[in-house]
Every structure is written in C-alpha cells, then in structure tokens.
C-alpha positions as a printed NumPy array, in Angstrom:
array([[ 11.069,   4.153,  -7.932],
       [ 13.54 ,   1.511,  -8.954],
       [ 12.931,  -1.213, -11.525],
       [ 10.55 ,  -3.657,  -9.894],
       [  9.607,  -7.006, -11.425],
       [  5.984,  -7.801, -12.224],
       [  6.051, -10.474,  -9.513],
       [  7.25 ,  -7.926,  -6.925],
       [  4.621,  -5.4  ,  -8.046],
       [  1.962,  -8.062,  -7.606],
       [  3.307,  -8.965,  -4.14 ],
       [  3.462,  -5.307,  -3.085],
       [ -0.113,  -4.711,  -4.239],
       [ -1.262,  -7.791,  -2.351],
       [  0.528,  -6.609,   0.803],
       [ -0.845,  -3.071,   0.459],
       [ -4.4  ,  -4.35 ,   0.008],
       [ -4.099,  -6.435,   3.167],
       [ -5.372,  -4.754,   6.319],
       [ -2.707,  -6.655,   8.255],
       [  0.351,  -5.209,   6.509],
       [  1.755,  -1.794,   7.44 ],
       [  3.638,   0.487,   5.043],
       [  6.682,  -0.092,   7.264],
       [  6.545,  -3.822,   6.454],
       [  6.536,  -3.082,   2.723],
       [  9.42 ,  -0.641,   3.144],
       [ 11.439,  -3.236,   5.067],
       [ 10.893,  -5.907,   2.443],
       [ 11.   ,  -3.851,  -0.782],
       [ 12.575,  -0.527,   0.189],
       [  9.557,   1.529,  -0.913],
       [  8.376,   4.445,   1.206],
       [  4.625,   4.965,   1.674],
       [  4.52 ,   7.643,  -1.055],
       [  6.123,   5.203,  -3.496],
       [  3.65 ,   2.467,  -2.557],
       [  0.762,   4.888,  -3.118],
       [  2.191,   5.854,  -6.531],
       [  2.585,   2.18 ,  -7.458],
       [ -0.986,   1.472,  -6.381],
       [ -2.286,   4.517,  -8.275],
       [ -0.594,   3.373, -11.482],
       [ -1.678,  -0.281, -11.195],
       [ -5.252,  -0.062,  -9.895],
       [ -8.341,   1.382, -11.516],
       [ -9.045,   4.902, -10.242],
       [-12.109,   3.823,  -8.269],
       [-10.224,   0.893,  -6.721],
       [ -7.355,   3.189,  -5.732],
       [ -9.739,   5.688,  -4.088],
       [-11.529,   2.903,  -2.212],
       [ -8.204,   1.504,  -1.003],
       [ -6.955,   4.935,   0.16 ],
       [-10.201,   5.584,   2.032],
       [ -9.959,   2.193,   3.752],
       [ -6.287,   2.747,   4.656],
       [ -7.028,   6.187,   6.122],
       [-10.046,   4.922,   8.066],
       [ -8.119,   1.935,   9.413],
       [ -5.192,   4.181,  10.371],
       [ -7.492,   6.572,  12.21 ],
       [ -9.173,   3.706,  14.093],
       [ -5.836,   2.116,  14.938],
       [ -4.625,   5.355,  16.569],
       [ -7.498,   5.147,  19.055],
       [ -6.561,   1.649,  20.134],
       [ -2.972,   2.495,  21.043]])
C-alpha cells in the first residue's frame, strides 16, 4: 500500500462501510484493490468491527448476485 493521508484513510473507511459503495469505486478513486482495502480496514478497525463488516460485505455480495 502506498502512503495514504489520514484524511484519505478516513474517507476510504467511510466508503467501505457504506453498503452503497463497491470495491471498484474505491479502486477507481484511490487505486486500492479489494485486498488492500480489507488490509486497511483490518488495521484501522477493532477486530470485532472488522469481522462484522466482512460478514456484512459477504452477505450483501451474496444477496446482490441473486438480484442480477
């Protein structure tokens, strides 16, 4: 991961926590692949918050696939 300002980290976390923002949107804006976003989230959230977020992202992704 490149050097990212605190303001950008905050914005990325906010985008990642939003159910309306895809990893592709974050990659377009900040150049971070989904694995890098997950690593950033893991290092900036409490463990329980990270696990809850990952579960929600996976569940939402699985549901979204059925609607396509």
